[in-house]
N, C-alpha and C positions, 0 to 999 in steps of 0.2 A: 471344387473352387475354389480358388485365388487364394493364396498364402500375402496375407497384407505387412506389405518391409516389417510397418507403420509396430515402434511397440511402445506401450505406456509411459513416460517418463525419459522417451526420450529424449540426450538434450539437454539433460535438465540432473544439478548437482545432489548427494546424496541429503542437505535440508531441504531438498524443496521434492523430494520426491517424497519426503518423510509427512512434510505438512500435504502433501495431493493423501496420503497417506485414513489422516488422519478421519473423521467421519464429521461431518457441517457443525454440530450442535461443540466436535469441540476445539474444532478450529478458531469456533468461536472464543470459547474462554479466552484460548489463545492470546486471543485480537485482545480480547479486554485483557490479560496480566501486563501485553505491550501498549497498550493506550494506559494503564494506570500508572505504572513506571514512565514513560513521556511524564506522564502529568508530574509525578516526582521530582521527577529531576527541571522543571520548573518549564516543560515544556508550553509552548501558546500558543491556541489556538484559530490565533486572527494571521493570517497570511500578510506578508511584504508589502505593500504597495509595488503595480507596474509602473514608475510612472508615466510611458509610454503607449497602457493602456484605454481604451473603452471607457472605461468605465471610473476613472479618474481624476471624480469633480470639483478637486483642488480650482482658485481662481492665480490665473496668470498673475505676476505680481506686476506691479508697471515699473 
């Protein structure tokens, strides 16, 4: 069997490794906590419009 030099978490910091070690259910719970904090800090759910984007339908001023 050939030795694989790739290690799980190679190149990641400790916080990222800790996140990967969480179960999917625990990750979902932690994500919900972050989302609630974001909203409590008056984070906005609407994105800022891109004036050069193809979906900017504002009428051009004459």
